Each structure stands twice: as structure tokens, then as C-alpha cells.
C-alpha positions as CSV (number, residue, x, y, z in Angstrom):
1,X,37.2,-26.9,29.1
2,X,40.0,-29.0,30.5
3,X,42.3,-27.5,33.0
4,X,46.1,-27.6,32.4
5,X,48.6,-29.0,34.9
6,X,48.8,-26.8,38.0
7,X,52.5,-26.2,37.3
8,X,51.5,-24.2,34.3
9,X,48.5,-22.5,35.6
10,X,50.1,-19.0,35.3
11,X,51.4,-17.7,32.1
12,X,54.1,-15.1,33.2
13,X,53.7,-13.4,29.9
14,X,50.1,-12.5,30.6
15,X,49.7,-9.5,33.0
16,X,46.4,-7.8,34.1
17,X,46.0,-4.3,32.9
18,X,46.1,-1.6,35.7
19,X,42.5,-1.0,35.3
20,X,41.6,-4.6,35.9
21,X,44.2,-5.6,38.5
22,X,42.7,-5.6,42.1
23,X,44.5,-3.6,44.8
24,X,45.2,-6.5,47.2
25,X,48.2,-8.5,46.3
26,X,46.6,-11.8,47.0
27,X,43.9,-10.8,44.6
28,X,46.3,-10.0,41.9
29,X,48.1,-13.4,42.3
30,X,44.8,-15.1,42.3
31,X,43.8,-13.4,39.2
32,X,47.1,-14.2,37.4
33,X,46.5,-17.9,38.1
34,X,42.9,-18.2,37.2
35,X,42.5,-19.8,33.8
36,X,40.2,-17.9,31.3
37,X,36.6,-19.1,31.1
38,X,37.0,-21.5,34.2
39,X,34.3,-21.9,36.8
40,X,35.0,-20.1,39.9
41,X,33.3,-19.9,43.3
42,X,34.4,-17.1,45.7
43,X,33.4,-18.0,49.3
44,X,33.2,-14.9,51.6
45,X,33.3,-12.8,48.5
46,X,32.4,-9.5,50.2
47,X,31.0,-7.1,47.6
48,X,32.3,-9.1,44.8
49,X,35.4,-7.0,44.1
50,X,37.5,-10.1,42.9
51,X,34.9,-11.9,40.9
52,X,34.0,-8.7,39.2
53,X,37.6,-8.3,38.1
54,X,38.0,-11.8,37.0
55,X,34.7,-11.7,34.9
56,X,36.1,-8.7,33.0
57,X,39.8,-9.9,32.7
58,X,39.3,-13.7,32.3
59,X,35.6,-14.2,31.2
60,X,35.1,-16.6,33.9
61,X,31.8,-18.3,35.1
62,X,31.7,-16.7,38.5
63,X,29.7,-17.5,41.6
64,X,30.0,-16.1,45.1
65,X,28.8,-16.8,48.6
66,X,28.7,-14.1,51.3
67,X,27.4,-14.1,54.8
68,X,26.8,-10.3,55.1
69,X,23.5,-9.5,53.5
70,X,24.6,-5.8,52.8
71,X,27.7,-7.0,50.7
72,X,25.3,-9.5,49.0
73,X,22.9,-6.7,48.0
74,X,25.9,-4.6,46.7
75,X,27.3,-7.5,44.6
76,X,23.9,-8.3,43.1
77,X,23.4,-4.6,42.3
78,X,26.5,-4.9,40.2
79,X,25.1,-7.8,38.2
80,X,27.2,-10.5,40.1
81,X,25.8,-14.0,40.9
82,X,26.2,-13.9,44.7
83,X,24.0,-15.5,47.2
84,X,23.9,-15.2,51.1
85,X,25.4,-18.2,52.6
86,X,27.7,-19.7,55.3
87,X,30.9,-21.6,54.5
88,X,30.3,-23.9,57.5
89,X,26.9,-25.1,56.4
90,X,26.2,-24.4,52.8
91,X,29.0,-25.9,50.8
92,X,27.4,-29.4,51.2
93,X,24.9,-28.3,48.7
94,X,27.2,-28.1,45.7
95,X,28.1,-31.2,43.7
96,X,31.5,-32.8,43.4
97,X,34.0,-30.9,41.1
98,X,31.4,-28.3,40.3
99,X,34.2,-25.7,40.0
100,X,37.7,-25.4,38.7
101,X,38.8,-23.0,41.4
102,X,37.4,-22.1,44.8
103,X,38.6,-19.2,46.7
104,X,38.3,-18.7,50.5
105,X,40.0,-15.3,51.0
106,X,40.7,-14.1,54.6
107,X,37.8,-16.2,55.8
108,X,39.3,-19.5,57.1
109,X,39.8,-18.2,60.6
110,X,36.2,-17.2,61.0
111,X,34.9,-20.8,60.2
112,X,33.6,-22.9,63.1
113,X,35.1,-26.1,61.6
114,X,38.1,-25.3,59.3
115,X,38.9,-29.0,58.5
116,X,35.3,-29.6,57.3
117,X,35.3,-26.4,55.2
118,X,38.5,-27.3,53.5
119,X,37.4,-30.8,52.9
120,X,34.3,-29.3,51.1
121,X,36.4,-26.9,49.1
122,X,38.5,-29.6,47.8
123,X,35.4,-31.7,47.0
124,X,33.6,-29.1,45.0
125,X,36.7,-27.5,43.4
126,X,39.8,-28.9,41.7
127,X,42.0,-26.2,43.2
128,X,41.4,-24.0,46.3
129,X,43.0,-20.6,47.0
130,X,43.2,-20.0,50.8
131,X,44.4,-16.8,52.4
132,X,44.5,-15.8,56.1
133,X,46.2,-13.4,58.5
134,X,49.3,-14.7,60.1
135,X,49.0,-14.6,63.9
136,X,52.8,-15.2,64.3
137,X,53.7,-11.9,62.5
138,X,56.4,-10.0,64.5
139,X,54.1,-6.9,65.4
140,X,51.5,-9.4,66.8
141,X,54.3,-11.1,68.8
142,X,55.4,-7.8,70.0
143,X,52.1,-6.7,71.0
144,X,51.4,-9.7,73.2
145,X,54.9,-9.7,74.7
146,X,55.1,-6.0,75.5
147,X,51.6,-5.1,76.1
148,X,50.1,-8.5,77.1
149,X,47.0,-7.8,75.1
150,X,45.4,-9.2,72.0
151,X,46.8,-7.2,69.0
152,X,45.0,-4.8,66.7
153,X,46.7,-4.5,63.4
154,X,45.7,-3.6,59.7
155,X,45.1,-7.4,59.2
156,X,43.5,-7.9,62.6
157,X,41.6,-4.6,62.9
158,X,38.9,-5.7,65.3
159,X,39.2,-5.9,69.0
160,X,39.0,-9.4,70.6
161,X,35.5,-9.1,71.8
162,X,34.0,-7.9,68.5
163,X,36.1,-10.0,65.9
164,X,34.7,-12.9,63.9
165,X,38.2,-14.5,64.0
166,X,37.7,-17.6,66.1
167,X,40.4,-19.9,64.9
168,X,43.6,-17.7,64.6
169,X,46.5,-19.5,63.1
170,X,50.0,-19.1,61.9
171,X,51.7,-20.0,58.6
172,X,53.5,-23.0,60.3
173,X,50.2,-24.1,61.8
174,X,48.7,-24.2,58.3
175,X,51.7,-26.2,56.9
176,X,51.1,-28.7,59.7
177,X,47.5,-28.8,59.1
178,X,47.8,-29.5,55.4
179,X,50.3,-32.4,56.1
180,X,47.9,-34.0,58.7
181,X,44.9,-33.9,56.4
182,X,46.9,-34.8,53.2
183,X,46.2,-31.5,51.3
184,X,48.7,-30.8,48.5
185,X,50.3,-27.3,48.6
186,X,50.9,-26.4,44.9
187,X,52.1,-22.8,45.7
188,X,52.3,-20.3,48.5
189,X,52.9,-16.5,48.7
190,X,53.4,-14.2,51.6
191,X,52.6,-10.6,52.1
192,X,53.8,-7.7,54.3
193,X,52.7,-4.0,54.1
194,X,50.4,-5.0,51.2
195,X,53.4,-6.2,49.2
196,X,54.7,-9.7,48.4
197,X,57.8,-10.8,50.3
198,X,60.0,-13.9,50.0
199,X,59.3,-17.2,51.8
200,X,62.4,-16.8,54.0
201,X,61.3,-16.7,57.6
202,X,57.8,-15.8,56.5
203,X,56.2,-17.1,59.7
204,X,57.3,-14.0,61.6
205,X,57.8,-11.6,58.7
206,X,54.5,-12.0,56.8
207,X,51.2,-10.3,57.8
208,X,49.2,-12.7,55.8
209,X,49.7,-15.7,53.5
210,X,47.9,-17.3,50.4
211,X,48.1,-21.0,49.4
212,X,46.9,-22.9,46.4
213,X,45.8,-26.4,47.4
214,X,45.0,-29.6,45.6
215,X,43.8,-32.9,46.8
């Protein structure tokens, strides 16, 4: 199967049914942009919620990597092809262009070497969906300014001494990062209170962001 140009990845006339559409807004957008019967790798896939939905709605060839063994076990029990692995070390085992789409959802900030991980994503996949919590969100700024403490929010729910987030970033940081490393941003979306918002002043208004990258 050949992929279409990224400018027409999404057919606005095609909508997921309510029974198939994932609850998270970034999952819904990813689902609407995935081409039917494409090859997809979801890295940090949790219990496989997204790829399970994509298999039903888009008949994709789905694979998943997840570091948490309990999540892996749950995904496998649902009949999903998910293995235990680490984005920092295991992506090198995949051949070039093995997938049409790779997904790294709310995981980039937990990696030890984000640049190397993104290089691997864009080596093994034609397109990469990247989402992450935005550390410049206004409530995060207020918590730091008024309380002088690391914030705990719905998108950053774990205290600093327990969190896996070791490379916190902002939307502007990510834009700079993509320019420095010559990644092409095809699309971007921003979310607050579990709803999509406009790009206007997203660096302080958005709790999280989703990008579609291409080399």
C-alpha cells in the first residue's frame, strides 16, 4: 500500500463512530489521520487502548512497545501484538521504514535521550505522532510562581520525586528542537481541559500538544 501525501492524510468526511473513538482528544486526532490498513507502531502504548481502536476502525497492522509489564500483559490478553521494551534502547532493532506511522504519546519527556529517540522514530516510520505535556501551561507557571513548588496537575499528576518525567519541555521548546534537528512539522494540535483549542498563544494556554512530524 502506498501512502498519500501528508496534506491529505485526513479525509474530513470520515468520522469515527462514537463506539470506536478513543476518549482522549489526541487519540481521536491520531485516529482520524491514520490511513486504513497502514502499518503502525505505538511506543509507550500502555494497555493498547489506541491500537485496539485503530485495529477496529482502520484495520491497521498494529504493533506496540510498552515498558510496564502489567500493561503489556493486559494488552496481550486483549489479543494485541505488544512487547515489553524501552524507547531509549529497543528502536534500533527495527529496520528502516518498517512502519507508515509511529506514535509516541505522552512519552517523550520520559526518555533519556529525546533526540536519539526521535531520530529512530523518523528512521523506522514515514510519519511520527508526538504528544507531550506542556510545562509552560499557565497553571504550571502559577504553581511555580505563587507556591515555589513543582506543580501537580491532571497532565503532571505525580510528585517530582516519583515522576518518570525527566525532560520536561514546552511547546516553544519543541518547535526550537524540531528546527535545530531539521524535523518537518506537518501538523500540530493543542489541548486544554481535554478539549482541542486554537494555536493562538498555545504555549501558555495548552496543557498538552500533539505534533505530526516527517523527515
